C-alpha positions as CSV (number, residue, x, y, z in Angstrom):
1,M,116.7,194.0,43.4
2,A,117.6,197.7,43.1
3,E,116.6,199.8,46.1
4,E,114.1,202.4,45.6
5,K,115.5,205.9,45.8
6,I,112.4,207.8,46.6
7,V,112.5,210.5,49.3
8,S,109.8,213.1,50.0
9,S,110.7,216.7,49.6
10,G,110.2,217.2,53.4
11,N,112.8,214.6,54.1
12,T,115.1,215.9,51.4
13,S,114.9,219.4,52.8
14,M,115.9,217.9,56.2
15,L,118.9,216.3,54.7
16,L,120.0,219.5,52.8
17,L,119.5,221.5,56.0
18,Q,121.7,219.0,57.9
19,L,124.5,219.4,55.3
20,L,124.2,223.2,55.5
21,S,124.2,223.1,59.3
22,E,127.8,221.8,59.0
23,K,129.1,224.2,56.4
24,D,128.1,226.5,53.5
25,M,127.9,224.5,50.3
26,Y,127.1,225.0,46.6
27,G,124.5,222.9,44.8
28,Y,126.7,220.3,43.1
29,E,128.7,219.9,46.3
30,M,125.4,219.1,48.2
31,I,124.5,216.5,45.6
32,E,127.8,214.8,45.8
33,E,127.9,214.8,49.6
34,L,124.4,213.5,49.9
35,E,125.3,210.6,47.6
36,K,128.6,209.9,49.3
37,R,127.1,209.8,52.9
38,S,124.1,207.7,51.9
39,E,126.2,205.3,49.8
40,Y,124.2,206.4,46.7
41,V,120.8,205.7,48.2
42,F,120.0,209.4,47.9
43,S,120.7,210.8,44.5
44,L,119.3,214.2,43.7
45,K,119.1,215.7,40.3
46,A,119.7,219.4,39.9
47,G,116.2,219.8,38.5
48,T,114.8,218.5,41.8
49,M,117.3,220.1,44.2
50,Y,117.4,223.7,42.9
51,P,113.6,224.3,43.1
52,L,113.7,222.9,46.6
53,L,116.6,225.2,47.6
54,H,114.7,228.2,46.1
55,T,111.6,227.3,48.1
56,M,113.7,227.0,51.3
57,E,115.3,230.3,50.6
58,S,111.9,232.0,50.1
59,R,110.8,230.5,53.5
60,K,114.0,232.1,55.0
61,L,115.4,228.7,56.0
62,L,118.6,229.5,54.1
63,I,120.3,232.3,52.2
64,S,122.5,232.2,49.1
65,Y,125.4,234.2,48.0
66,E,128.0,234.1,45.2
67,K,131.6,233.4,45.8
68,E,134.6,232.8,43.6
69,A,136.3,229.4,44.1
70,Q,138.9,228.0,41.8
71,G,138.3,230.6,39.1
72,K,134.5,229.9,39.1
73,V,131.7,232.0,40.6
74,R,129.4,229.6,42.5
75,R,126.2,230.1,44.4
76,Y,126.7,229.0,48.0
77,Y,123.9,228.3,50.4
78,S,124.0,229.0,54.2
79,I,121.5,227.9,56.8
80,T,119.7,230.6,58.8
81,K,118.6,230.6,62.5
82,Q,115.1,229.9,61.2
83,G,116.5,227.0,59.2
84,M,118.3,225.6,62.2
85,A,115.0,225.7,64.1
86,E,113.3,223.9,61.2
87,L,116.1,221.3,61.1
88,I,115.6,220.5,64.8
89,R,111.9,220.2,64.4
90,K,112.2,217.9,61.4
91,K,114.8,215.7,63.1
92,E,112.5,215.4,66.2
93,A,109.6,214.4,63.9
94,W,111.8,211.9,62.0
95,E,112.9,210.3,65.3
96,T,109.3,209.9,66.4
97,Y,108.4,208.4,63.0
98,T,111.3,206.0,62.9
99,K,110.7,204.9,66.4
100,A,107.1,204.1,65.6
101,V,108.0,202.2,62.5
102,G,110.6,200.3,64.4
103,Q,108.0,199.3,67.0
104,V,105.6,198.1,64.4
105,I,108.3,196.2,62.4
106,G,110.1,194.9,65.5
107,G,106.8,193.8,67.1
108,A,105.9,191.8,63.9
109,L,109.3,190.3,63.5
110,Y,109.7,189.2,67.1
111,G,106.2,188.3,68.0
112,N,105.8,191.3,70.3
113,A,102.7,192.6,68.6
């Protein structure tokens, strides 16, 4: 059975912010890195990612700039201080969520309910 590859935009933005917290990246680079790190569980289409990046930029979570690389001008994205704060908040919320899910699933699996 194929795994579902559905991620909410809130979680996707957390993943993109995480990538950008490590280094500035251009769009296609983010798509490739996300696929590689998730073993292709997360696969974003450009039509999904770019509107999300534009929204995050309008919220001042990241900035973009153009840079020439290998003869091509690419738009790079960089996380802001506000974006780092949002990433920390999202990671804390994710940890709370996954802990709660684990407690429910673990309790059901091991008779600890």
